[in-house]
PyMOL CGO cylinders between C-alpha atoms (Angstrom):
from pymol import cmd
from pymol.cgo import CYLINDER

trace = [
    CYLINDER, 91.17, 83.51, 98.85, 91.42, 84.43, 102.48, 0.3, 1, 1, 1, 1, 1, 1,
    CYLINDER, 91.42, 84.43, 102.48, 89.16, 82.85, 105.03, 0.3, 1, 1, 1, 1, 1, 1,
    CYLINDER, 89.16, 82.85, 105.03, 86.74, 84.59, 107.33, 0.3, 1, 1, 1, 1, 1, 1,
    CYLINDER, 86.74, 84.59, 107.33, 89.16, 83.92, 110.18, 0.3, 1, 1, 1, 1, 1, 1,
    CYLINDER, 89.16, 83.92, 110.18, 91.85, 85.91, 108.36, 0.3, 1, 1, 1, 1, 1, 1,
    CYLINDER, 91.85, 85.91, 108.36, 89.47, 88.84, 108.01, 0.3, 1, 1, 1, 1, 1, 1,
    CYLINDER, 89.47, 88.84, 108.01, 88.52, 88.66, 111.69, 0.3, 1, 1, 1, 1, 1, 1,
    CYLINDER, 88.52, 88.66, 111.69, 92.20, 88.58, 112.71, 0.3, 1, 1, 1, 1, 1, 1,
    CYLINDER, 92.20, 88.58, 112.71, 92.99, 91.51, 110.39, 0.3, 1, 1, 1, 1, 1, 1,
    CYLINDER, 92.99, 91.51, 110.39, 90.10, 93.53, 111.81, 0.3, 1, 1, 1, 1, 1, 1,
    CYLINDER, 90.10, 93.53, 111.81, 91.45, 93.04, 115.34, 0.3, 1, 1, 1, 1, 1, 1,
    CYLINDER, 91.45, 93.04, 115.34, 94.92, 94.13, 114.16, 0.3, 1, 1, 1, 1, 1, 1,
    CYLINDER, 94.92, 94.13, 114.16, 93.45, 97.18, 112.40, 0.3, 1, 1, 1, 1, 1, 1,
    CYLINDER, 93.45, 97.18, 112.40, 92.03, 98.32, 115.73, 0.3, 1, 1, 1, 1, 1, 1,
    CYLINDER, 92.03, 98.32, 115.73, 95.17, 97.43, 117.70, 0.3, 1, 1, 1, 1, 1, 1,
    CYLINDER, 95.17, 97.43, 117.70, 98.34, 96.59, 115.80, 0.3, 1, 1, 1, 1, 1, 1,
    CYLINDER, 98.34, 96.59, 115.80, 100.01, 95.68, 119.10, 0.3, 1, 1, 1, 1, 1, 1,
    CYLINDER, 100.01, 95.68, 119.10, 97.35, 93.17, 120.16, 0.3, 1, 1, 1, 1, 1, 1,
    CYLINDER, 97.35, 93.17, 120.16, 98.79, 90.00, 121.66, 0.3, 1, 1, 1, 1, 1, 1,
    CYLINDER, 98.79, 90.00, 121.66, 98.12, 86.61, 120.12, 0.3, 1, 1, 1, 1, 1, 1,
    CYLINDER, 98.12, 86.61, 120.12, 96.11, 85.76, 123.23, 0.3, 1, 1, 1, 1, 1, 1,
    CYLINDER, 96.11, 85.76, 123.23, 93.84, 88.81, 122.93, 0.3, 1, 1, 1, 1, 1, 1,
    CYLINDER, 93.84, 88.81, 122.93, 93.36, 88.20, 119.19, 0.3, 1, 1, 1, 1, 1, 1,
    CYLINDER, 93.36, 88.20, 119.19, 92.51, 84.61, 120.04, 0.3, 1, 1, 1, 1, 1, 1,
    CYLINDER, 92.51, 84.61, 120.04, 89.90, 85.76, 122.57, 0.3, 1, 1, 1, 1, 1, 1,
    CYLINDER, 89.90, 85.76, 122.57, 88.41, 88.34, 120.17, 0.3, 1, 1, 1, 1, 1, 1,
    CYLINDER, 88.41, 88.34, 120.17, 88.16, 85.87, 117.28, 0.3, 1, 1, 1, 1, 1, 1,
    CYLINDER, 88.16, 85.87, 117.28, 87.27, 82.78, 119.32, 0.3, 1, 1, 1, 1, 1, 1,
    CYLINDER, 87.27, 82.78, 119.32, 90.08, 80.63, 117.85, 0.3, 1, 1, 1, 1, 1, 1,
    CYLINDER, 90.08, 80.63, 117.85, 93.17, 79.14, 119.43, 0.3, 1, 1, 1, 1, 1, 1,
    CYLINDER, 93.17, 79.14, 119.43, 96.40, 81.08, 119.90, 0.3, 1, 1, 1, 1, 1, 1,
    CYLINDER, 96.40, 81.08, 119.90, 98.20, 78.60, 117.64, 0.3, 1, 1, 1, 1, 1, 1,
    CYLINDER, 98.20, 78.60, 117.64, 95.65, 79.13, 114.87, 0.3, 1, 1, 1, 1, 1, 1,
    CYLINDER, 95.65, 79.13, 114.87, 95.97, 82.90, 115.21, 0.3, 1, 1, 1, 1, 1, 1,
    CYLINDER, 95.97, 82.90, 115.21, 99.76, 82.63, 115.07, 0.3, 1, 1, 1, 1, 1, 1,
    CYLINDER, 99.76, 82.63, 115.07, 99.69, 80.39, 111.99, 0.3, 1, 1, 1, 1, 1, 1,
    CYLINDER, 99.69, 80.39, 111.99, 97.26, 82.67, 110.17, 0.3, 1, 1, 1, 1, 1, 1,
    CYLINDER, 97.26, 82.67, 110.17, 99.25, 85.82, 110.98, 0.3, 1, 1, 1, 1, 1, 1,
    CYLINDER, 99.25, 85.82, 110.98, 102.45, 84.13, 109.79, 0.3, 1, 1, 1, 1, 1, 1,
    CYLINDER, 102.45, 84.13, 109.79, 100.75, 83.21, 106.50, 0.3, 1, 1, 1, 1, 1, 1,
    CYLINDER, 100.75, 83.21, 106.50, 99.31, 86.72, 106.09, 0.3, 1, 1, 1, 1, 1, 1,
    CYLINDER, 99.31, 86.72, 106.09, 102.79, 88.18, 106.62, 0.3, 1, 1, 1, 1, 1, 1,
    CYLINDER, 102.79, 88.18, 106.62, 104.41, 85.66, 104.24, 0.3, 1, 1, 1, 1, 1, 1,
    CYLINDER, 104.41, 85.66, 104.24, 101.81, 86.53, 101.57, 0.3, 1, 1, 1, 1, 1, 1,
    CYLINDER, 101.81, 86.53, 101.57, 102.46, 90.27, 102.13, 0.3, 1, 1, 1, 1, 1, 1,
    CYLINDER, 102.46, 90.27, 102.13, 98.85, 90.85, 103.13, 0.3, 1, 1, 1, 1, 1, 1,
    CYLINDER, 98.85, 90.85, 103.13, 100.20, 92.23, 106.40, 0.3, 1, 1, 1, 1, 1, 1,
    CYLINDER, 100.20, 92.23, 106.40, 103.12, 94.36, 105.26, 0.3, 1, 1, 1, 1, 1, 1,
    CYLINDER, 103.12, 94.36, 105.26, 104.31, 95.59, 108.61, 0.3, 1, 1, 1, 1, 1, 1,
    CYLINDER, 104.31, 95.59, 108.61, 103.42, 97.19, 111.90, 0.3, 1, 1, 1, 1, 1, 1,
    CYLINDER, 103.42, 97.19, 111.90, 104.17, 100.85, 112.43, 0.3, 1, 1, 1, 1, 1, 1,
    CYLINDER, 104.17, 100.85, 112.43, 103.21, 103.68, 114.74, 0.3, 1, 1, 1, 1, 1, 1,
    CYLINDER, 103.21, 103.68, 114.74, 100.89, 106.44, 113.58, 0.3, 1, 1, 1, 1, 1, 1,
    CYLINDER, 100.89, 106.44, 113.58, 102.83, 109.65, 114.24, 0.3, 1, 1, 1, 1, 1, 1,
    CYLINDER, 102.83, 109.65, 114.24, 101.33, 113.07, 114.88, 0.3, 1, 1, 1, 1, 1, 1,
    CYLINDER, 101.33, 113.07, 114.88, 103.76, 115.10, 112.76, 0.3, 1, 1, 1, 1, 1, 1,
    CYLINDER, 103.76, 115.10, 112.76, 102.27, 118.37, 114.01, 0.3, 1, 1, 1, 1, 1, 1,
    CYLINDER, 102.27, 118.37, 114.01, 103.72, 117.53, 117.45, 0.3, 1, 1, 1, 1, 1, 1,
    CYLINDER, 103.72, 117.53, 117.45, 107.14, 117.84, 115.80, 0.3, 1, 1, 1, 1, 1, 1,
    CYLINDER, 107.14, 117.84, 115.80, 106.38, 121.11, 114.04, 0.3, 1, 1, 1, 1, 1, 1,
    CYLINDER, 106.38, 121.11, 114.04, 105.30, 119.78, 110.65, 0.3, 1, 1, 1, 1, 1, 1,
    CYLINDER, 105.30, 119.78, 110.65, 102.21, 121.97, 110.50, 0.3, 1, 1, 1, 1, 1, 1,
    CYLINDER, 102.21, 121.97, 110.50, 101.78, 122.22, 106.72, 0.3, 1, 1, 1, 1, 1, 1,
    CYLINDER, 101.78, 122.22, 106.72, 100.25, 119.39, 104.70, 0.3, 1, 1, 1, 1, 1, 1,
    CYLINDER, 100.25, 119.39, 104.70, 100.23, 120.02, 100.96, 0.3, 1, 1, 1, 1, 1, 1,
    CYLINDER, 100.23, 120.02, 100.96, 99.11, 118.19, 97.85, 0.3, 1, 1, 1, 1, 1, 1,
    CYLINDER, 99.11, 118.19, 97.85, 100.84, 118.82, 94.53, 0.3, 1, 1, 1, 1, 1, 1,
    CYLINDER, 100.84, 118.82, 94.53, 99.62, 117.79, 91.10, 0.3, 1, 1, 1, 1, 1, 1,
    CYLINDER, 99.62, 117.79, 91.10, 102.52, 117.41, 88.69, 0.3, 1, 1, 1, 1, 1, 1,
    CYLINDER, 102.52, 117.41, 88.69, 102.52, 117.33, 84.90, 0.3, 1, 1, 1, 1, 1, 1,
    CYLINDER, 102.52, 117.33, 84.90, 105.31, 115.40, 83.21, 0.3, 1, 1, 1, 1, 1, 1,
    CYLINDER, 105.31, 115.40, 83.21, 106.29, 115.90, 79.60, 0.3, 1, 1, 1, 1, 1, 1,
    CYLINDER, 106.29, 115.90, 79.60, 108.47, 113.79, 77.34, 0.3, 1, 1, 1, 1, 1, 1,
    CYLINDER, 108.47, 113.79, 77.34, 109.08, 110.97, 79.82, 0.3, 1, 1, 1, 1, 1, 1,
    CYLINDER, 109.08, 110.97, 79.82, 107.49, 108.10, 81.63, 0.3, 1, 1, 1, 1, 1, 1,
    CYLINDER, 107.49, 108.10, 81.63, 105.86, 109.54, 84.79, 0.3, 1, 1, 1, 1, 1, 1,
    CYLINDER, 105.86, 109.54, 84.79, 107.01, 106.47, 86.74, 0.3, 1, 1, 1, 1, 1, 1,
    CYLINDER, 107.01, 106.47, 86.74, 110.64, 107.61, 86.66, 0.3, 1, 1, 1, 1, 1, 1,
    CYLINDER, 110.64, 107.61, 86.66, 109.71, 111.10, 87.84, 0.3, 1, 1, 1, 1, 1, 1,
    CYLINDER, 109.71, 111.10, 87.84, 107.45, 109.65, 90.57, 0.3, 1, 1, 1, 1, 1, 1,
    CYLINDER, 107.45, 109.65, 90.57, 110.28, 107.43, 91.83, 0.3, 1, 1, 1, 1, 1, 1,
    CYLINDER, 110.28, 107.43, 91.83, 112.60, 110.43, 92.06, 0.3, 1, 1, 1, 1, 1, 1,
    CYLINDER, 112.60, 110.43, 92.06, 109.97, 112.46, 93.95, 0.3, 1, 1, 1, 1, 1, 1,
    CYLINDER, 109.97, 112.46, 93.95, 109.39, 109.54, 96.32, 0.3, 1, 1, 1, 1, 1, 1,
    CYLINDER, 109.39, 109.54, 96.32, 113.01, 109.87, 97.47, 0.3, 1, 1, 1, 1, 1, 1,
    CYLINDER, 113.01, 109.87, 97.47, 112.42, 113.40, 98.81, 0.3, 1, 1, 1, 1, 1, 1,
    CYLINDER, 112.42, 113.40, 98.81, 112.46, 113.34, 102.60, 0.3, 1, 1, 1, 1, 1, 1,
    CYLINDER, 112.46, 113.34, 102.60, 109.17, 115.00, 103.49, 0.3, 1, 1, 1, 1, 1, 1,
    CYLINDER, 109.17, 115.00, 103.49, 107.17, 113.27, 100.77, 0.3, 1, 1, 1, 1, 1, 1,
    CYLINDER, 107.17, 113.27, 100.77, 104.45, 111.22, 102.43, 0.3, 1, 1, 1, 1, 1, 1,
    CYLINDER, 104.45, 111.22, 102.43, 102.69, 109.73, 99.38, 0.3, 1, 1, 1, 1, 1, 1,
    CYLINDER, 102.69, 109.73, 99.38, 103.29, 109.66, 95.64, 0.3, 1, 1, 1, 1, 1, 1,
    CYLINDER, 103.29, 109.66, 95.64, 100.66, 108.45, 93.15, 0.3, 1, 1, 1, 1, 1, 1,
    CYLINDER, 100.66, 108.45, 93.15, 100.64, 108.12, 89.38, 0.3, 1, 1, 1, 1, 1, 1,
    CYLINDER, 100.64, 108.12, 89.38, 97.12, 109.25, 88.45, 0.3, 1, 1, 1, 1, 1, 1,
    CYLINDER, 97.12, 109.25, 88.45, 94.72, 109.71, 85.55, 0.3, 1, 1, 1, 1, 1, 1,
    CYLINDER, 94.72, 109.71, 85.55, 93.24, 113.06, 84.64, 0.3, 1, 1, 1, 1, 1, 1,
    CYLINDER, 93.24, 113.06, 84.64, 94.86, 116.40, 83.94, 0.3, 1, 1, 1, 1, 1, 1,
    CYLINDER, 94.86, 116.40, 83.94, 97.99, 115.66, 86.00, 0.3, 1, 1, 1, 1, 1, 1,
    CYLINDER, 97.99, 115.66, 86.00, 100.34, 112.70, 85.87, 0.3, 1, 1, 1, 1, 1, 1,
    CYLINDER, 100.34, 112.70, 85.87, 101.44, 112.54, 89.51, 0.3, 1, 1, 1, 1, 1, 1,
    CYLINDER, 101.44, 112.54, 89.51, 99.90, 113.55, 92.84, 0.3, 1, 1, 1, 1, 1, 1,
    CYLINDER, 99.90, 113.55, 92.84, 102.20, 114.09, 95.82, 0.3, 1, 1, 1, 1, 1, 1,
    CYLINDER, 102.20, 114.09, 95.82, 101.38, 114.59, 99.51, 0.3, 1, 1, 1, 1, 1, 1,
    CYLINDER, 101.38, 114.59, 99.51, 104.03, 116.15, 101.72, 0.3, 1, 1, 1, 1, 1, 1,
    CYLINDER, 104.03, 116.15, 101.72, 104.39, 117.41, 105.30, 0.3, 1, 1, 1, 1, 1, 1,
    CYLINDER, 104.39, 117.41, 105.30, 106.39, 120.56, 105.98, 0.3, 1, 1, 1, 1, 1, 1,
    CYLINDER, 106.39, 120.56, 105.98, 107.40, 122.75, 108.91, 0.3, 1, 1, 1, 1, 1, 1,
    CYLINDER, 107.40, 122.75, 108.91, 106.17, 125.90, 107.16, 0.3, 1, 1, 1, 1, 1, 1,
    CYLINDER, 106.17, 125.90, 107.16, 105.39, 127.29, 103.71, 0.3, 1, 1, 1, 1, 1, 1,
    CYLINDER, 105.39, 127.29, 103.71, 109.05, 128.15, 103.09, 0.3, 1, 1, 1, 1, 1, 1,
    CYLINDER, 109.05, 128.15, 103.09, 109.92, 124.50, 103.69, 0.3, 1, 1, 1, 1, 1, 1,
    CYLINDER, 109.92, 124.50, 103.69, 107.12, 123.48, 101.32, 0.3, 1, 1, 1, 1, 1, 1,
    CYLINDER, 107.12, 123.48, 101.32, 108.30, 125.97, 98.70, 0.3, 1, 1, 1, 1, 1, 1,
    CYLINDER, 108.30, 125.97, 98.70, 111.83, 124.53, 98.84, 0.3, 1, 1, 1, 1, 1, 1,
    CYLINDER, 111.83, 124.53, 98.84, 110.48, 121.05, 98.10, 0.3, 1, 1, 1, 1, 1, 1,
    CYLINDER, 110.48, 121.05, 98.10, 108.29, 122.35, 95.26, 0.3, 1, 1, 1, 1, 1, 1,
    CYLINDER, 108.29, 122.35, 95.26, 111.40, 123.99, 93.78, 0.3, 1, 1, 1, 1, 1, 1,
    CYLINDER, 111.40, 123.99, 93.78, 113.29, 120.69, 94.12, 0.3, 1, 1, 1, 1, 1, 1,
    CYLINDER, 113.29, 120.69, 94.12, 110.49, 118.91, 92.27, 0.3, 1, 1, 1, 1, 1, 1,
    CYLINDER, 110.49, 118.91, 92.27, 110.42, 121.57, 89.55, 0.3, 1, 1, 1, 1, 1, 1,
    CYLINDER, 110.42, 121.57, 89.55, 114.14, 120.93, 88.92, 0.3, 1, 1, 1, 1, 1, 1,
    CYLINDER, 114.14, 120.93, 88.92, 113.54, 117.25, 88.14, 0.3, 1, 1, 1, 1, 1, 1,
    CYLINDER, 113.54, 117.25, 88.14, 113.91, 116.51, 84.43, 0.3, 1, 1, 1, 1, 1, 1,
    CYLINDER, 113.91, 116.51, 84.43, 110.63, 116.45, 82.49, 0.3, 1, 1, 1, 1, 1, 1,
    CYLINDER, 110.63, 116.45, 82.49, 108.53, 118.11, 85.21, 0.3, 1, 1, 1, 1, 1, 1,
    CYLINDER, 108.53, 118.11, 85.21, 106.45, 120.52, 83.17, 0.3, 1, 1, 1, 1, 1, 1,
    CYLINDER, 106.45, 120.52, 83.17, 104.03, 122.07, 85.67, 0.3, 1, 1, 1, 1, 1, 1,
    CYLINDER, 104.03, 122.07, 85.67, 103.24, 121.88, 89.40, 0.3, 1, 1, 1, 1, 1, 1,
    CYLINDER, 103.24, 121.88, 89.40, 100.01, 122.94, 91.09, 0.3, 1, 1, 1, 1, 1, 1,
    CYLINDER, 100.01, 122.94, 91.09, 100.26, 122.86, 94.89, 0.3, 1, 1, 1, 1, 1, 1,
    CYLINDER, 100.26, 122.86, 94.89, 97.40, 123.15, 97.36, 0.3, 1, 1, 1, 1, 1, 1,
    CYLINDER, 97.40, 123.15, 97.36, 97.78, 123.57, 101.12, 0.3, 1, 1, 1, 1, 1, 1,
    CYLINDER, 97.78, 123.57, 101.12, 95.39, 121.44, 103.18, 0.3, 1, 1, 1, 1, 1, 1,
    CYLINDER, 95.39, 121.44, 103.18, 93.35, 123.64, 105.51, 0.3, 1, 1, 1, 1, 1, 1,
    CYLINDER, 93.35, 123.64, 105.51, 91.71, 120.86, 107.52, 0.3, 1, 1, 1, 1, 1, 1,
    CYLINDER, 91.71, 120.86, 107.52, 92.41, 117.12, 107.64, 0.3, 1, 1, 1, 1, 1, 1,
    CYLINDER, 92.41, 117.12, 107.64, 89.00, 115.48, 107.88, 0.3, 1, 1, 1, 1, 1, 1,
    CYLINDER, 89.00, 115.48, 107.88, 90.25, 111.92, 107.38, 0.3, 1, 1, 1, 1, 1, 1,
    CYLINDER, 90.25, 111.92, 107.38, 93.81, 110.81, 106.77, 0.3, 1, 1, 1, 1, 1, 1,
    CYLINDER, 93.81, 110.81, 106.77, 95.33, 107.40, 106.10, 0.3, 1, 1, 1, 1, 1, 1,
    CYLINDER, 95.33, 107.40, 106.10, 92.38, 105.58, 107.57, 0.3, 1, 1, 1, 1, 1, 1,
    CYLINDER, 92.38, 105.58, 107.57, 91.91, 101.87, 106.96, 0.3, 1, 1, 1, 1, 1, 1,
    CYLINDER, 91.91, 101.87, 106.96, 88.59, 100.08, 107.03, 0.3, 1, 1, 1, 1, 1, 1,
    CYLINDER, 88.59, 100.08, 107.03, 87.53, 96.78, 108.48, 0.3, 1, 1, 1, 1, 1, 1,
    CYLINDER, 87.53, 96.78, 108.48, 87.03, 93.90, 106.07, 0.3, 1, 1, 1, 1, 1, 1,
    CYLINDER, 87.03, 93.90, 106.07, 83.56, 92.35, 105.75, 0.3, 1, 1, 1, 1, 1, 1,
    CYLINDER, 83.56, 92.35, 105.75, 83.15, 89.09, 107.63, 0.3, 1, 1, 1, 1, 1, 1,
    CYLINDER, 83.15, 89.09, 107.63, 80.55, 86.51, 106.64, 0.3, 1, 1, 1, 1, 1, 1,
    CYLINDER, 80.55, 86.51, 106.64, 78.24, 85.43, 109.43, 0.3, 1, 1, 1, 1, 1, 1,
    CYLINDER, 78.24, 85.43, 109.43, 78.97, 81.85, 110.31, 0.3, 1, 1, 1, 1, 1, 1,
]
cmd.load_cgo(trace, "trace")
């Protein structure tokens, strides 16, 4: 179980992944050493799995975001999902319940680019059907939420 202090540190990092130990210390009202020790433990436990920039892909011409639902027949969807995950412009791959077996999110320069990837997916063994939808408006994407902190 993670302590309240871990949650407070994580909430600071969620708002600013580049925050210094000193500023996290000031925001959480604990020593720099304590912050450092807790972050090291959170990283060692894979609670914090890395620090990465959030890129605006549209600035690089990737204007099409699409979601594909994929039906797999005669095979374990996990193997198909792993193969899809290797495709370059694939952003997310999920094994799901419901009518489809796999949901894929991808970013593309244009619909021709998207179509080429859909064709690549359709050529993977045991892919039975693909239903692709183009996202018209991103309302919320890849957002994380702050963890609840108990009042002390």
